[in-house]
N, C-alpha and C positions, 0 to 999 in steps of 0.2 A: 360164686356165692359169698366168699369172704370179702370180695370187693364191694358187693352189695351191702353187707352188714356194716362194713367199715364206713362206706359213704353215708349210710343211715345214721350211724352213731355220730359222725361229724355234723350232719345236718341237725340232729337233736341238740348237740352241744352248742352249736351256733344259735339255734332258736332259744334255748334256755338262757344263754349268755345275754342275748339281746333283751329278753324279757326282764332279767335281773337289772340290766343297765337302765331300762326305762323305769322300772319300779324304784330304783335308787334315786334317779333324777326327780321323779315325782315326789318321793318321800322328802328329799332335800328341799324342794320348793315349798311343800306344805309345812315343814318343821322350822324353816328359816325364821319366820316371824316370831315363833316362840323362843328360839335360841337368841334372837336379837333382844327380845324383852328380858330374857334371863341375864344376858350379858350386861345390858344397860342398867339393870336393877342394882348391880354390884359396883358400878363405876362411880368415880367422883365426878362432880359437875364438869370440870374442864375436859375430862375424857369422853363424856357423853356426847359432846358436840364435835369431836375430832373428825376431820375429813382427810382421807377416806376412813370410814368407821372400822374399828377393830373389834373382832369377836371376843377376844380375851382381854379384860382390863389389866392394866399394869398394877393398879392399886385397888385391892378389894376393900369395900366398905359396907357395913351394915347400917350406917346412919340413914340411908335412904328409906329403909323400912320403918325405922323409929320415927324419924321426922315426918315422913309422908303420912303415917297413920295418925299423927297429931294434927295435921292440917285440916282435917274434917272429922266429923263424928262417925268414923268408920265402924266403931263398935256398935253404935245404934243401927247403922246400915246392915251390919252383919246379922244382928238379932232379927231385924225386919225380914231380911232375906231367908233366914232359917225358918221363921214362922210361916212365911208364904210357901216355901219349898216343901216343908214337912206336911203341912195341912193340905196343900194342893195335891201332893203326891198320894196322900191317904185317900183323898176324895177320888182321884183318878183311878187308882187301883180298885177301890170298892165299887164305884159306879160302873166302870168299864167291864169289870168281871161280871157284875150282875146283869148288865144288858146283854153281854155276850152269851151268858148262860141261857137267857131267854131265847135268843136267836138260835142257839145250838140245840136246845133240848125240847122246846115247845113248838108244835106245828100249828099253823093256821093258814087260811087262804091268802092272807096278806103278808105272810112272813117274808117271802122273797122280795115283794114290793117295798116293804119297809126297810129291809136290809140294803136294797139298792139305793133307796133314798138316803140312808145313812152314809153309804160309800160315796154318793154323789157330793156330799158336803166336803169331801177331800179336794174337789176341784174348785171349791169356792174360796177365793182369796180372803184373807182375814180383813183386808181393807174395806171389803164390801159391807161387812157387818159392823164396821167400826162406829159409824154414826148412830145406827139404831141402838147398839148396846150402850154407847155413851149417853144417849138421851134417856134410856131406861134406867141406868145407874144414877143419872142426875135426878130423875123423878123419885127414885128410892132413897135419895140422900146418902149415897155411898161414895161420892167423889171425895178424894183426899183421905180415903181409908184403905185398908188392905182387903176389904171384902170383895171388890171386883176382881182381885187377883186370886182369891181362894174359892169363893162360893161356886162359880161356874164349873169347877172341877168335879163337884159332887152331882152334876147333872149330865151323865153320859160318859165323861172321861175321854172323849175324842174318838173320831171315826176309825183312825188307824189302830188304836188300842183295842177297840171293840172287834175289829177284824182279826187282829192277832190272837186275841183270847178265844174268839169263836172257833178259829181253826184248831186250837188246842183242845177245846171242849169236844169238838167233833171227832178228834182222834181217840178219845176214850170210849171203850165199848159201852153200849147202853145196857149191857147185862148187869153192870154194877148198879145202875139206877133201879133196874127191875128187882134185883136182889134186895136192895135197900127198901124198896116199896113193900116187898113181901115181909120184911122184918119190921115194918111199921113206921119207917121214916117218911117224913113229908118232903116236899120239893125243896124247901129252904134248908132242911137238914142235909139233904143230898148235896146241895150246892156248897154248904159251909163245911161239912165234915168229910165229904168224900172227894168231890171234884176239885175244890180249891187246893188241897194238898197235892193232888195229882198234877196240877199245872204250875207247880212252883217255879220252874225255869221261866215260864212266860210271865208270871207275876213279877219276878225279879227284873226281867227285861223291861216291862212297862214301867216299873218303879224307877229304874236307872234312866230311862229316856225322860220320864217326867221330872226327875230331880235335875237332870242336866238342863232341860228346857226352862224350868222355873228359876233355877239359880242364875242362868245367863240372860233371862228375859229382859229386854230393854224397852220394847215398844209399849207394852201394857202399863208398866209403872210410869213411863213418860206421859202417857195419856191421862191416867187417873190420879196421879199423886202430885201434890203441889207443895206440901210442907216438908221442910228439911227433916223433921222428926219422923216422917213416914217413908223417907227415901230408902230404896234398896241399894245394893252394892253397885249395880249397873248404872243407876242414876247418880249415885255418889261419885263414881269415877268420872262421869260426864260433868258433874258439878265441879269436881277438882280441876278438870281440864279447862273448863270455862273460866275458872277463877285465876288460874296461873298460866294458861296457854301452854306453850312448849318450853317455857323458861325453867320448869322443874320436871323435865321429862324423865330424869332418873328416878325421882320419887314416884311419879305416876306409874312407871314400869314396876317399881318395887311393890306398890300397893296392888297393882294388877296381878302380879305374880302370887301374892298372898291369896287373892280372891279365887284364882283358878286351881290352887293346890288341892282344896277339898274335892273338887270334881275329878281331878286327875287321879287322886288316890282311890276314890270311889269306883272309877271306871276300871282301874287295874285290878282292884279287889274283885269286882263283879264281872270281869271281862269274859270269864269262862261261861257264866250263865247267860250273858248278853249274846254271845256268838251262838251258843246252843239254842237259845230261844228263837233267834232269827232264822237259823238254819233249819230247825225242825218245822217252823212255820212254812218255809219254802217247800220242804219236802211234802208235807201233808196237804198243802194248799192245792 
């Protein structure tokens, strides 16, 4: 019997060790580009192109951040990105929660059919709708403005967000709704005053995903924006690279590091809510 348990413990130890080795290797592969960007941002030009590349610079410098920020109007790009991110996130959270509330709480003969149609849009590549939406925004005179990046978020908020919030709404007992109806509340008051506070982790999850997406979005600003004064940070970095190529790679990495810091801070601050929201959705689904 002792031999059996000893053999079992050895097997478990080997299995766990192999799992950790694989996880460490995968983590190293994924984090290496970020570490290289971090290292290059603090290097002087002569060290940035040294072969083989060294992870730790011999001479640390902050000039790359100062000079790189001056090479383009990154302050304007940051303000544009903040405007798009905040307004689009507000629209995503409001509209997705409203649509999800309807699917979760109101019954009709077409409820399942409509919800299936919404989920089916997850399989639709964004490139398929690119030409029709571009023509639509052209007719509306929205090209080279921030409207195409903001306004669509107020109309649905995305199929995955609707699915996520619907699962949370369904996990809340309907007794709360019935008690509120008895007390004289209408459907909107139940949504706004009772159910929204109850699904706070899911709302934070949706907000974090929306902020990350819109802050890093490259494709939509590339399609709809033409003027330098309307560029977002993603397009500004591409503009910087097109202007200087790889001759100022240390400055490009420095500015890139500045642009990702807000998203990293936000993720670590809201990580607990983000993991909780995704986990609870999986359990309740």
